[in-house]
C-alpha positions as CSV (number, residue, x, y, z in Angstrom):
1,M,-4.3,30.9,-2.3
2,Q,-6.9,28.0,-1.9
3,R,-7.3,25.3,-3.8
4,L,-9.1,22.1,-3.8
5,L,-6.7,19.2,-2.9
6,M,-6.7,15.5,-2.7
7,G,-5.9,14.5,1.1
8,N,-2.2,12.6,0.0
9,E,-1.7,16.2,-2.5
10,C,-2.6,18.4,1.4
11,I,0.8,15.5,2.7
12,A,3.2,16.6,0.4
13,L,2.1,20.0,0.2
14,G,2.2,20.1,4.2
15,A,5.4,18.3,4.0
16,I,7.2,20.9,1.5
17,H,5.2,24.3,3.1
18,A,7.3,22.8,6.7
19,G,11.2,22.6,5.0
20,V,10.9,18.7,3.5
21,K,14.0,18.7,1.8
22,C,14.8,15.1,0.9
23,V,11.3,12.5,0.0
24,C,11.9,8.9,-0.5
25,G,9.2,6.1,-0.8
26,Y,8.0,3.1,-2.4
27,P,4.6,3.2,-4.7
28,G,1.3,1.8,-2.4
29,T,-2.2,2.4,-2.8
30,P,-3.4,4.9,-0.7
31,S,-0.1,6.3,-0.4
32,T,1.6,6.9,-3.8
33,E,0.3,10.4,-4.8
34,I,1.9,12.2,-2.1
35,L,5.6,11.2,-3.7
36,E,4.0,12.3,-6.9
37,T,2.9,15.4,-5.7
38,V,6.5,16.5,-4.2
39,V,7.8,15.6,-7.2
40,K,5.2,18.1,-9.3
41,E,5.1,20.8,-7.1
42,N,8.9,20.7,-6.2
43,P,10.2,24.3,-5.9
44,G,13.7,22.7,-6.4
45,D,16.0,22.4,-3.6
46,I,14.0,18.8,-2.5
47,Y,15.1,15.5,-3.1
48,V,13.0,12.6,-4.1
49,E,13.1,9.4,-5.2
50,W,11.3,6.1,-5.8
51,S,12.8,3.9,-3.8
52,V,13.7,0.4,-4.3
53,N,11.5,-0.6,-1.9
54,E,10.3,0.9,1.7
55,K,13.8,0.1,3.7
56,A,16.0,1.4,1.4
57,A,13.3,4.1,2.0
58,I,13.8,4.6,5.6
59,E,17.5,4.1,5.5
60,V,18.2,6.8,2.8
61,A,16.0,9.2,4.6
62,A,17.6,8.5,8.2
63,G,21.3,9.6,6.4
64,A,19.9,12.8,5.5
65,S,18.1,13.2,9.1
66,Y,21.3,12.2,10.8
67,S,22.9,15.4,9.0
68,G,19.8,17.6,10.3
69,V,17.9,17.6,6.9
70,R,13.9,17.3,7.5
71,T,12.8,13.9,5.8
72,L,9.4,12.3,4.4
73,V,9.1,8.7,3.8
74,T,6.1,7.5,2.4
75,M,4.5,3.9,2.1
76,K,1.2,2.0,2.3
77,Q,0.8,-0.1,5.7
78,V,2.0,-3.5,4.8
79,G,5.5,-1.6,3.4
80,L,5.6,-1.3,6.9
81,N,6.7,-4.2,7.3
82,A,9.7,-4.7,5.2
83,C,10.9,-1.4,7.0
84,S,10.2,-2.4,10.4
85,D,14.2,-3.2,10.8
86,P,15.4,0.1,10.6
87,V,12.8,1.8,11.9
88,M,12.6,-0.3,15.0
89,C,15.9,0.8,15.6
90,L,15.7,4.1,15.0
91,A,13.4,4.5,18.4
92,Y,16.4,3.3,20.1
93,I,18.5,5.7,17.9
94,G,16.7,8.7,17.2
95,I,17.6,11.5,14.7
96,K,18.7,14.8,14.3
97,G,16.3,16.2,11.2
98,G,12.5,16.2,11.3
99,M,11.6,12.5,10.4
100,V,7.9,11.9,9.1
101,I,6.9,8.1,8.3
102,V,3.4,8.1,6.1
103,V,2.2,5.0,6.3
104,A,-1.3,5.1,4.7
105,D,-3.3,2.5,6.7
106,D,-6.5,0.6,3.9
107,P,-9.4,-0.1,5.9
108,G,-10.9,-2.5,3.6
109,P,-8.7,-3.5,2.5
110,I,-9.6,-1.7,-1.1
111,S,-6.3,-2.8,-2.2
112,S,-4.0,-5.1,0.4
113,Q,-3.0,-8.5,1.4
114,T,-3.8,-7.1,5.1
115,E,-5.9,-4.9,7.0
116,Q,-3.8,-4.5,10.1
117,D,-3.3,-1.1,12.2
118,T,-0.2,1.3,12.0
119,R,-1.3,2.5,15.7
120,H,-0.4,-0.8,17.2
121,F,2.9,-0.5,15.4
122,A,3.7,2.3,17.1
123,G,3.3,1.5,20.7
124,F,5.2,-1.7,19.3
125,S,8.0,0.5,18.0
126,K,7.7,3.6,21.0
127,L,7.3,5.7,18.0
128,P,4.6,8.6,18.0
129,I,1.9,8.3,15.5
130,F,-0.3,11.2,14.3
131,D,-3.6,10.3,13.1
132,P,-5.7,12.9,11.0
133,S,-9.6,12.9,10.7
134,T,-10.1,15.2,7.5
135,P,-7.4,16.4,4.4
136,D,-7.0,19.6,5.3
137,E,-6.8,19.2,9.1
138,A,-3.9,15.9,7.5
139,Y,-2.4,19.5,5.9
140,E,-1.8,21.1,9.1
141,M,-0.8,18.1,11.4
142,I,2.3,17.2,9.4
143,E,3.9,20.4,10.0
144,D,3.2,19.2,13.6
145,A,4.8,16.0,13.4
146,Y,8.1,17.7,12.1
147,E,8.2,19.8,15.3
148,Y,7.5,17.2,17.6
149,S,9.6,15.3,16.0
150,E,12.6,17.6,16.3
151,K,11.8,18.7,19.7
152,Y,12.5,15.2,20.9
153,K,14.9,13.8,18.5
154,T,12.7,10.9,17.3
155,P,11.2,10.1,13.9
156,V,7.5,10.5,14.1
157,I,4.7,7.9,12.3
158,F,1.5,9.6,10.3
159,R,-1.6,7.3,9.6
160,P,-4.1,8.3,6.7
161,T,-6.1,5.8,6.1
162,T,-7.7,5.8,2.7
163,K,-10.8,8.0,2.5
164,I,-8.3,10.8,4.1
165,C,-5.5,9.8,1.2
166,H,-8.1,10.4,-1.5
167,G,-10.9,12.8,-0.1
168,Y,-10.8,15.7,-0.8
169,S,-11.0,19.4,1.0
170,S,-10.4,22.7,0.2
171,I,-8.0,24.0,1.6
172,D,-5.8,27.6,2.0
173,L,-2.2,27.1,1.3
174,K,0.4,29.1,3.6
175,Q,2.2,31.4,1.4
176,D,5.3,31.2,2.8
177,R,7.5,28.1,3.6
178,K,9.9,27.3,6.7
179,C,14.1,27.1,5.2
180,I,15.8,24.7,7.9
181,E,19.1,25.3,7.9
182,A,21.3,21.5,8.0
183,E,24.1,21.4,9.9
184,G,25.1,18.3,8.3
185,F,26.8,15.1,9.5
186,I,28.3,15.3,13.0
187,K,30.6,12.6,14.2
188,D,29.4,11.1,16.9
189,P,29.1,7.6,18.9
190,K,25.4,7.9,19.1
191,W,24.9,7.3,15.4
192,A,25.9,3.5,16.5
193,I,24.1,1.5,17.9
194,F,25.7,-1.4,20.3
195,P,23.4,-3.0,23.0
196,K,25.1,-1.1,25.7
197,L,24.0,1.7,24.2
198,S,20.6,0.5,23.6
199,Y,20.0,-0.2,27.0
200,Q,20.9,3.2,28.0
201,N,19.0,5.0,25.6
202,H,16.1,2.6,26.1
203,I,15.2,4.0,29.4
204,V,15.8,7.6,27.6
205,L,13.2,6.5,25.5
206,E,10.8,5.4,27.8
207,K,11.1,8.7,29.6
208,K,10.0,10.3,26.1
209,I,7.1,8.4,25.8
210,S,5.9,9.3,29.1
211,Q,7.1,12.8,28.4
212,M,5.1,12.7,24.9
213,G,2.3,11.6,26.8
214,K,1.5,14.0,29.1
215,D,3.1,16.7,26.5
216,F,-0.2,15.3,23.5
217,S,-3.1,15.9,26.4
218,S,-2.9,19.8,25.2
219,Y,-1.8,19.3,21.8
220,R,-4.4,21.3,19.4
221,F,-5.9,18.5,17.4
222,N,-7.0,16.0,20.5
223,E,-9.7,18.0,22.3
224,I,-12.9,17.5,23.8
225,S,-16.0,19.5,22.9
226,G,-19.7,19.1,24.5
227,N,-20.6,18.1,27.4
228,D,-23.2,15.3,28.2
229,A,-23.4,12.5,30.4
230,V,-22.4,9.8,27.6
231,G,-19.7,10.4,25.6
232,I,-18.2,9.2,21.9
233,A,-14.5,8.8,21.6
234,S,-13.3,9.0,18.1
235,S,-9.9,9.6,15.8
236,G,-8.9,9.4,12.4
237,I,-11.9,9.8,9.9
238,G,-14.1,7.9,13.1
239,Y,-14.3,11.5,14.1
240,A,-15.7,12.9,11.0
241,Y,-18.3,10.7,10.7
242,S,-19.6,11.3,14.4
243,K,-19.8,14.5,14.4
244,E,-21.8,14.6,10.9
245,A,-23.8,11.6,12.5
246,L,-24.6,14.4,16.1
247,D,-25.3,16.6,13.4
248,S,-27.7,14.9,11.2
249,L,-29.5,13.1,14.5
250,N,-29.7,16.7,15.8
251,T,-28.1,16.0,19.3
252,A,-25.3,16.7,20.9
253,C,-22.9,15.0,23.6
254,R,-19.1,14.6,25.0
255,V,-17.3,14.4,22.2
256,L,-13.5,12.8,22.2
257,K,-11.0,13.6,19.2
258,V,-7.7,11.7,20.0
259,A,-5.3,12.9,17.0
260,T,-2.3,10.6,18.7
261,A,-3.0,7.1,19.8
262,Y,0.3,6.7,21.1
263,P,1.8,7.7,23.4
264,F,-2.0,8.2,24.6
265,P,-2.9,11.6,26.0
266,E,-3.9,10.3,29.3
267,E,-4.9,13.6,31.5
268,L,-6.9,14.6,28.3
269,A,-8.7,11.2,28.5
270,L,-8.9,11.1,32.6
271,K,-10.9,14.8,31.8
272,F,-13.1,13.5,29.2
273,L,-14.3,10.5,31.1
274,D,-15.1,12.5,34.4
275,G,-19.1,12.0,35.6
276,L,-19.4,10.2,32.3
277,E,-21.9,7.9,32.1
278,K,-20.8,5.5,29.2
279,V,-18.9,5.9,25.9
280,L,-19.2,4.4,22.4
281,V,-15.4,5.1,20.7
282,I,-15.7,5.2,17.1
283,E,-12.2,4.5,15.1
284,E,-11.4,2.0,12.0
285,L,-9.7,-1.2,12.5
286,D,-8.3,-2.1,15.5
287,P,-10.5,-1.0,19.5
288,V,-6.8,1.3,19.6
289,V,-8.5,3.4,21.8
290,E,-11.4,1.7,23.1
291,R,-8.7,-0.7,24.8
292,E,-6.6,2.5,26.1
293,L,-9.9,3.5,27.9
294,T,-10.9,0.8,29.1
295,Y,-7.1,0.7,30.9
296,I,-7.8,4.2,32.3
297,C,-10.8,3.5,34.1
298,G,-9.8,0.6,35.5
299,K,-6.3,2.4,36.2
300,H,-8.3,4.9,38.1
301,N,-11.3,3.0,39.3
302,L,-14.0,5.1,37.2
303,K,-17.2,3.3,36.2
304,T,-17.2,4.7,33.2
305,K,-18.8,1.9,30.9
306,I,-16.7,1.7,27.4
307,F,-18.7,0.3,23.8
308,G,-17.4,-0.3,20.9
309,K,-15.5,-3.3,18.8
310,L,-14.9,-5.2,22.0
311,T,-18.7,-4.9,23.3
312,G,-19.9,-6.0,19.6
313,N,-21.2,-2.3,18.9
314,M,-19.0,-1.7,16.0
315,P,-17.7,-3.6,13.4
316,F,-14.2,-4.9,13.6
317,A,-13.4,-5.6,10.1
318,G,-13.9,-3.3,6.6
319,E,-13.7,0.6,6.3
320,Y,-16.5,2.6,8.2
321,S,-19.1,4.3,6.6
322,A,-21.0,8.1,7.4
323,E,-24.0,5.7,7.7
324,L,-22.6,3.0,9.5
325,V,-21.9,5.2,12.3
326,K,-24.7,7.2,12.1
327,S,-26.7,3.9,12.8
328,A,-24.2,3.4,15.6
329,V,-24.7,6.2,17.5
330,S,-28.3,6.3,17.0
331,I,-28.6,2.9,18.8
332,F,-26.6,4.1,21.0
333,L,-28.1,7.7,21.9
334,N,-31.2,5.4,21.4
335,I,-32.5,8.2,18.9
336,P,-34.9,6.7,16.2
337,Q,-33.5,8.3,13.2
338,D,-36.1,10.1,11.2
339,E,-35.9,8.3,7.7
340,E,-34.7,5.2,7.1
341,P,-31.3,4.8,5.1
342,L,-31.5,4.9,1.0
343,S,-32.1,1.5,-0.4
344,M,-29.7,1.5,-3.0
345,P,-30.2,-1.3,-5.5
346,G,-27.1,-3.7,-5.6
347,L,-24.1,-3.1,-8.0
348,P,-23.3,-5.5,-10.2
349,I,-20.6,-7.6,-9.4
350,R,-17.7,-6.3,-11.2
351,P,-14.6,-8.0,-10.1
352,P,-10.8,-7.1,-11.0
353,V,-9.8,-8.1,-14.4
354,L,-6.6,-8.1,-16.2
355,C,-6.9,-5.8,-19.0
356,A,-7.5,-6.3,-22.3
357,G,-4.4,-6.9,-24.0
358,C,-2.4,-7.1,-21.0
359,P,0.7,-9.1,-21.3
360,H,0.7,-11.0,-18.1
361,R,-2.6,-13.0,-19.6
362,A,-0.2,-14.0,-22.6
363,S,2.6,-14.8,-19.9
364,F,-0.1,-16.8,-17.8
365,Y,-1.5,-18.9,-21.0
366,A,2.2,-19.5,-22.4
367,V,3.0,-21.1,-19.0
368,K,0.1,-22.9,-18.6
369,Q,0.2,-24.6,-22.0
370,A,3.9,-25.5,-21.5
371,A,2.9,-27.2,-18.0
372,K,0.2,-29.3,-19.3
373,G,0.9,-32.9,-18.2
374,L,3.0,-31.6,-15.3
375,D,2.8,-31.7,-11.9
376,A,3.1,-28.3,-11.8
377,I,2.4,-25.2,-8.9
378,F,2.7,-21.9,-9.7
379,S,3.4,-19.4,-7.1
380,G,2.3,-15.8,-7.1
381,D,3.3,-12.6,-6.0
382,I,2.0,-8.7,-5.6
383,G,1.0,-6.8,-8.8
384,C,-1.6,-6.7,-11.5
385,Y,-0.3,-10.7,-12.0
386,T,-1.9,-11.6,-8.9
387,L,-5.1,-12.0,-11.0
388,G,-3.8,-14.7,-12.7
389,N,-5.9,-16.5,-10.1
390,A,-8.9,-15.8,-11.6
391,K,-10.7,-18.2,-13.9
392,P,-9.9,-18.9,-16.9
393,L,-6.5,-19.1,-16.2
394,E,-6.4,-20.1,-12.8
395,M,-2.3,-19.9,-12.4
396,V,-1.8,-18.4,-9.2
397,D,-2.2,-21.5,-6.2
398,T,0.1,-19.2,-4.2
399,C,0.5,-15.7,-3.1
400,L,1.3,-14.5,0.5
401,C,3.6,-10.9,0.3
402,M,6.2,-8.9,-2.4
403,G,8.8,-11.5,-3.0
404,A,7.2,-14.5,-1.4
405,G,6.7,-16.0,-4.5
406,I,10.1,-17.2,-5.0
407,T,10.8,-18.5,-1.9
408,M,8.1,-20.1,-1.0
409,A,7.9,-22.1,-3.8
410,Q,11.6,-23.3,-2.8
411,G,9.6,-24.6,0.2
412,L,7.6,-26.3,-2.4
413,Q,9.7,-28.0,-3.5
414,R,11.3,-29.0,-1.0
415,A,8.2,-30.7,1.0
416,N,7.1,-31.7,-2.9
417,P,10.2,-32.8,-4.5
418,Q,8.1,-34.7,-7.7
419,T,6.6,-31.5,-8.5
420,I,7.8,-29.0,-11.2
421,N,7.3,-25.3,-8.9
422,F,6.9,-22.3,-11.0
423,A,7.5,-18.8,-9.5
424,F,5.7,-15.4,-10.9
425,V,7.3,-12.2,-10.3
426,G,7.2,-9.0,-11.8
427,D,9.7,-6.4,-12.5
428,S,9.1,-3.7,-9.5
429,T,9.0,-6.8,-7.7
430,F,11.9,-8.4,-9.0
431,F,14.2,-4.9,-7.4
432,H,12.0,-5.0,-4.5
433,T,12.5,-8.3,-2.8
434,G,12.8,-10.7,-5.5
435,I,16.8,-11.1,-5.8
436,P,17.4,-12.3,-2.5
437,G,15.0,-15.4,-3.3
438,I,16.5,-16.4,-5.9
439,V,19.4,-15.7,-4.0
440,N,18.3,-18.7,-1.9
441,A,17.6,-21.1,-4.3
442,V,20.9,-20.6,-6.3
443,Y,23.0,-20.7,-3.2
444,N,21.1,-24.2,-1.9
445,Q,20.6,-25.5,-5.2
446,T,17.0,-25.5,-5.0
447,K,14.9,-26.3,-9.0
448,I,12.6,-23.3,-9.1
449,V,11.6,-21.4,-13.0
450,V,11.2,-18.1,-12.2
451,I,8.8,-16.3,-14.2
452,I,9.8,-12.5,-14.7
453,L,6.9,-10.3,-16.0
454,D,8.7,-7.3,-17.4
455,N,5.6,-5.0,-18.3
456,S,8.2,-2.2,-17.8
457,T,6.4,-0.3,-15.5
458,T,5.2,-0.6,-11.7
459,A,2.1,-1.3,-13.3
460,M,-0.7,-1.9,-10.4
461,T,-0.1,1.0,-8.2
462,G,0.0,4.0,-11.3
463,H,3.2,3.7,-13.9
464,Q,5.4,4.5,-11.8
465,P,9.3,4.0,-12.7
466,H,11.7,1.2,-10.8
467,P,14.8,0.2,-11.3
468,G,15.0,-1.8,-14.4
469,T,13.2,1.5,-16.3
470,G,15.7,3.6,-16.7
471,V,14.1,6.2,-15.4
472,K,13.9,8.2,-11.6
473,A,10.6,9.3,-10.2
474,T,11.8,13.2,-11.6
475,G,11.8,12.2,-14.9
476,A,15.4,12.2,-14.8
477,I,17.4,9.6,-17.0
478,A,19.0,7.0,-15.0
479,E,21.4,3.7,-15.1
480,K,19.0,1.2,-16.4
481,I,19.4,-2.1,-14.3
482,D,19.4,-5.2,-16.5
483,I,17.5,-8.1,-15.1
484,A,19.3,-10.2,-16.8
485,G,22.5,-9.4,-16.7
486,V,22.2,-9.5,-12.8
487,L,19.8,-12.9,-12.8
488,K,23.8,-14.0,-14.3
489,A,25.7,-11.9,-11.9
490,I,23.7,-14.5,-8.7
491,G,24.4,-17.5,-10.6
492,V,21.3,-17.9,-12.5
493,K,22.9,-20.3,-15.3
494,K,19.6,-21.0,-18.0
495,I,17.9,-17.3,-18.4
496,I,15.8,-16.9,-21.4
497,K,13.7,-13.6,-22.6
498,S,10.9,-14.1,-24.2
499,N,8.0,-11.9,-25.9
500,P,4.7,-13.5,-24.4
501,L,2.5,-12.4,-26.9
502,D,4.6,-14.4,-29.5
503,L,2.8,-17.4,-27.8
504,E,4.4,-20.6,-29.9
505,K,8.2,-19.0,-28.9
506,A,6.3,-18.1,-25.3
507,V,5.8,-21.8,-24.6
508,S,9.0,-23.2,-25.9
509,A,10.6,-21.5,-23.5
510,V,9.0,-21.8,-20.6
511,R,9.6,-25.7,-21.4
512,E,12.9,-25.3,-21.9
513,A,14.0,-23.9,-18.9
514,A,11.3,-26.5,-17.1
515,E,13.9,-29.1,-18.3
516,F,17.1,-27.4,-16.4
517,E,17.7,-29.0,-13.5
518,S,18.8,-26.0,-11.3
519,V,16.8,-22.5,-10.9
520,S,16.4,-21.5,-14.5
521,A,14.9,-17.6,-15.2
522,V,12.3,-16.7,-18.0
523,I,11.9,-13.0,-18.4
524,F,8.6,-12.5,-20.5
525,E,9.1,-9.2,-21.9
526,A,6.4,-6.7,-23.2
527,P,5.3,-3.5,-22.1
528,C,2.2,-2.5,-19.8
529,I,-0.5,-1.6,-22.6
530,A,-1.0,2.3,-20.8
531,I,2.3,2.2,-21.5
532,S,2.5,1.2,-25.3
533,K,0.7,2.5,-28.4
534,P,-1.8,0.0,-29.2
535,K,-2.1,-1.8,-32.7
536,P,-5.0,-1.4,-34.9
537,H,-8.1,-3.6,-33.4
538,L,-8.9,-7.3,-33.7
539,I,-12.1,-8.5,-35.4
540,I,-14.1,-11.6,-35.6
541,T,-14.1,-12.9,-39.2
542,D,-16.9,-15.6,-41.2
543,K,-15.1,-18.3,-40.1
544,C,-16.2,-18.3,-36.5
545,T,-17.8,-21.5,-35.5
546,A,-18.7,-19.9,-32.3
547,C,-16.1,-22.6,-30.3
548,R,-15.2,-20.3,-27.6
549,K,-12.4,-21.0,-26.9
550,C,-10.8,-17.8,-27.2
551,I,-13.4,-16.1,-24.6
552,K,-12.8,-19.9,-22.7
553,E,-9.3,-19.9,-22.3
554,L,-8.1,-16.5,-22.3
555,G,-10.7,-14.4,-20.3
556,C,-9.4,-11.0,-21.8
557,P,-12.4,-8.4,-21.5
558,A,-12.2,-7.2,-24.8
559,I,-14.6,-10.4,-26.7
560,V,-17.5,-10.7,-26.0
561,Y,-20.6,-13.6,-26.6
562,S,-23.9,-12.4,-27.5
563,E,-27.0,-13.5,-28.4
564,G,-25.1,-16.6,-30.4
565,K,-22.3,-15.0,-31.2
566,V,-18.6,-13.7,-30.8
567,Y,-18.0,-10.2,-30.9
568,I,-14.4,-8.2,-29.8
569,D,-15.1,-4.7,-28.4
570,S,-13.1,-2.0,-30.2
571,S,-13.0,0.4,-27.9
572,L,-11.3,-2.3,-25.4
573,C,-9.4,-4.4,-28.1
574,V,-4.8,-3.1,-28.3
575,G,-4.5,-5.7,-31.2
576,C,-2.2,-7.8,-28.9
577,N,-3.6,-10.7,-30.9
578,L,-3.0,-12.9,-28.2
579,C,-6.2,-14.4,-29.2
580,S,-5.4,-14.7,-33.0
581,Q,-3.0,-17.3,-32.0
582,V,-5.6,-19.5,-29.6
583,C,-8.4,-19.3,-32.9
584,P,-8.4,-23.0,-34.2
585,S,-10.6,-21.7,-36.8
586,E,-8.4,-18.7,-37.9
587,A,-11.4,-16.8,-37.5
588,I,-9.7,-13.7,-36.0
589,A,-8.1,-10.6,-37.8
590,Q,-6.6,-7.4,-37.9
591,Q,-9.0,-4.9,-38.5
592,E,-7.3,-3.1,-41.1
593,E,-5.9,0.5,-40.8
594,S,-8.5,3.1,-43.1
């Protein structure tokens, strides 16, 4: 059966075909749809969960793998940072059931804090890594990843990038599905990691890495094509772009495709380099393949010149495109392009903005009003609410990584004791990495005000559930974890719940929390507009004086100023009523339902 599928769907269906039985992850673009597809396509015998964070996901999967079950863990590249502790240890201790860790890299970056390259982490952690070049290749390759994982008793990293995750391909789906009989957990001292065992396993691990590198030289997706005195080496989406560029330029050269950047297939690379004068390396993000080829040339005293990022022939940062690669290849091969690249008109500037009616806008505005006259610092975090940094709100002074707003606020308070420090955190991030930071503040008696933006979903990544929603990844009812109850249990003495869309009460709640001489918390409870029913939209009445306070202070995209008048776009307005509470002329009213 043939289906047109997104790359993330290909990865999920490939894992299902390979016999995966336990799937865990934490949502993060560009990886999110993988786990969601497993939920949708689940034949009924696969355990699936959105874990509280990536560390928990890895450890749940490890337990299942120790029992012989094939497991899949999904995350984006920054999520790998959050679970590096168990991942590094798993490299030493090993697994039994095949374990594939999908880490979706985000060149650009399009929706991430960093543009880090997971291939480096593979070398650092001594775990093999697979780098698909197309969605259909990802479908085939993930089954190979399970085979290698079990052959070498090691977790395997699978690294699609954004274009692979979100690109589409027509896939011939396999009808059969592997049935892996799990023997269950068998007690053995090898599962308990101790220094002596780590030392012994390190020796074994280095031998495995060497053997895998030789093995990968004959791996079906590592290949050499063409024959010439010059060559192109590429990996991932770079390979697809390289082939397209050569076809477009109506030329050919020797091409090395590297699907496993670590352990590097050195024997295959030597065959590729034999007799070559020069090589252009095309790979997204860091010069991983380029450095390996340069090292091999030095090791074997080869005269081949390697060009790429390190020589200025390819850009270091950003996502590659077919046009960029074609231009680089044409210059490298000294082939003029038949036609100039299409000159496209510039797109209008569209900075990201909080949705019309987003309760986070109301929360930020309430804190801003309550903090007037105070020497206040506002520490942000990762989520939709990071957009609180933009004008006119300008309520995010710092933003580092998941959960860091709470702990950074403590450092800011210690270094600037005269300030009031507010830390914003979303409900999903609260459970992900927010709780330890609050424990730290209570334990060390650091005065901060934690503002928890509870919109009842993980909004930024597509409205996945979390422990505070009372719903599992599968849609089944779960135990709902009460945020206020958690705060009380860990020692927060001042906890106030408030609806941010009731502006007067919200401002009062923040002021009360700010006056408390220890850790305090305000929980702003209002659902994301994407999961709540809109109210009748608002209109501007004749009372409007065109002062534009609603626009200047809120920045709601539904409020428009044109030809000297203020309008409300009825197609965007959800009737949150925040602007009517800000208007000094009482000129904003709700449209009466007809």
